[in-house]
N, C-alpha and C positions, 0 to 999 in steps of 0.2 A: 586263365587255363581257355583258350581257346575254344570253342564248341567243337569245330571241326576235328579235333583230337578224338573226342570222343564216338563212338568205343573203338579200342585196337582191335588190329587181328590177331595178337597172340599177348602172352601174360607169362612172362618168368618170376617164379617166384624162388627168395632164398628158402632156405628148408627151418632151421633152427629158431625159435622166434616169431615165425610165420607161419608156416604149416605146422608148426609142432610149438606147443608151450615153452617155454625157455623156461618160467621159475618153476613149474610141475615136471619140466622134464631131468634138466642140466645140474640144479646143486647136487645130488648126489656125485651122478658123474665127473664135474668139478673134483667134488673130494677124492675121489677116488684116483683123481687122474696126480692130485699133489702126492696121494698117498704114495701112488706108484713110484714119482720121481724122487721123491723123498726118502724112499727105502728104508724107512724106522727112523729119520734124521728127525727129532723136533722142529729145532733149532731152523734147518733148512725146510721143513714144509711153511713155518710161518714167512718165510722168506718167500718160497713158491706162492702162499695164498695173495703176499703182497704182490708180487711182482707179475702176478696172473690178475690183478686186480676183479680178486672177491674176498669175500669173508670168510670165517672157517664155515661157516654155511653152506658155500659154494655160491654164495648169491656174488651175481656179477654188479659193480660198483656203478659200472656206464656201460653204454652202446659200445663204446670205443677200446673197451678192457680187452686185455690179451686172450682170455676166454670167452667171451663173449663173440669177438668177431676172429681172432686167430686162428690159420689154420694148427692142424698138429705138428707141421712143421716147424710153423711159425713159434707155438708154443714149447716146443723142444730148444730149437733154436736160444729162446731168450732162458728160457729155464735152465741149459748147459750151460751156461755164461754165468747164471747166477747162483752154478755149485751144483747142479744135480750130476751125479756121479755117471754119468751115461756119453757114450757120441751122440749126438745131432741125430746121424741116420738108427742107431738102437731104440733112442728116445722116439722120434718118430714112428717104428713099425712097433712101437709098444702102444702107444697110444691111441694109433689106427686099431690095432685090435681091440682097446679097450672101448674105443668109440663103437664100432661094429656091434660089438657084444652088449653094448647099451639099447642097440635098437628095440628090443620088446620090452625096456621099459620107457620108452618115449611115450607124452600124453600131447595128442593134436587137439588144437585149438576147436575142433567141432567136428562133425561129422563130414570128412573129408570126401568120401566118394559124392554126397551127397551137393556141396558146395564147388565143387571142381567139376561134377560131372553136369551141373547146370550152366557152367560158366561153357563147358564143350558143346554143350546142347546150342549155347549162343553161337556157335562157329569160330569160339576163341580157339587158338592153338596153345597148348600148356607146356611150359617146361619147367624145370629146375635146376638154380647153381648155387652151389651153397661153399662155405669154406670147410667143410668136412670132405672126406674122403669120397670117392667115387663108388666104392663098392658100399658104404654105408648108407648113401643112399640111396642104392638100387635096392636095398635089404628094406628102407623104411617104405618106399614104393610097394615092392612085392606086401609087406605085414601087413596096410592099409586099404589093400586092394583097388591100387591107383595106376595099374598097368596099362591101363588100355586107356585112361586120362592123359598121361604123360607122355610126349613125346621125345621127351631130351632131358637129359642130366649131364648136369657137371659140376666135379667137385677139384677142390683144389689140385690133386694130382692128374687131372684129365690133359692135360698139355696147354692149356688155352690160357696160362695166368692166371694168377691170384686175384681178389678183390684189393684193391676198387679199380683196378686197369680193366679193361673193355673187353679182354679176350672172351671171357665166357656168354657173353651178350651174342657177341660178334658169330660166335660160333654157333650159337641157339638160329641165329636168322641166318646162316648158311644151311643148315640143319633142315629147319622148315620152310624157308621160301619165303623170307619177310625181312623187312627194312627195319633197320633199329628206329625211322621215327612211328614206326605199325607198331612197337613193342612197347606193353604196360611191364616196367620194373616193380615189384611188388617186394618188401623188407624192412625188415626193424631195427639196420643201422645205420649209421651213415653209409658204411664202407657199401652197403645194396646201392644207394639213391646216388654214391659217388660214381661207382660202376655204371651205372643207367644214365648219369650226365656224363661221362666219359665216354660213353659209346653211342650217345644221339640221343637214347630213348624219347621217345612221343609224352610219353606218361613216367613219371616216378611219384611210387605211393607208398607211403609209410605205414606202417601197422604198432600196435601197441600193445603187443602179445608179446613181446621181447622184452630188453633193455631200454631199447629207445624212446626218452619221453617226448609226448606233444610238441614241446615248442625245440626239442633239437631236431626231431625230425624237421618240422614244419620250414626252419630254415632250406633245406635242401629238396621237397617232397613238395609235387604239385596237389595233392590230397594227404592227408593223414586219415586213415581210418582207426577205428576201436580195435578192426580183426578181420580176418578175410570174408566172413561172411556177410557182408557189408558192402564186397567189392561188386556183386551183380547190382545190387540197385546205383551203386555209385559210377556206374559205367552205361545203364541202360537205362536209369530211373524208374 
């Protein structure tokens, strides 16, 4: 990786598994999502767990599993096809409501105001691009006191397209006045890193606080870090 790429001018973070500890945060939410969609049908619940790529504790099997990387719409579409007795729009709305309500129980990967504040003081512009809904992202920013640090948020429903398409990165660049080559994309799944590659991000950085393993992420990342607390040192030495 050429030294001239370091540091970038802007950093675009994934949310779940990157700013938030996936394992501490999402197991209970995934179980609740299955219970909602199965509506008391235990055989259907078992099928939705399997299709969602999680075990019955709600732990995702891989970074590419539906519940680890999919949006509420993705989950609803596949679960309805698997037998959930909802329409796709109705289940999408119900899941979005559940995910928004779950913001209060999310666990950060560390002291987010401190970690992100240090990056801002280095002059970096920061944004969030998530497969969650925009409303849930904004609630997360508010809950953890990040409003003065985050210049941009985009969710699957913000109109920029889903991951791993490049639209969220391009929208971030337009909003904050940088080029994709000046952006570091940081995430815990291949979807995040593939979005960065599709958009032409100058750096693609994997973190291990979500469902992605070092070996898997290294295939698509320029750097793989234990967590975002290591990002400042990685970028600035």
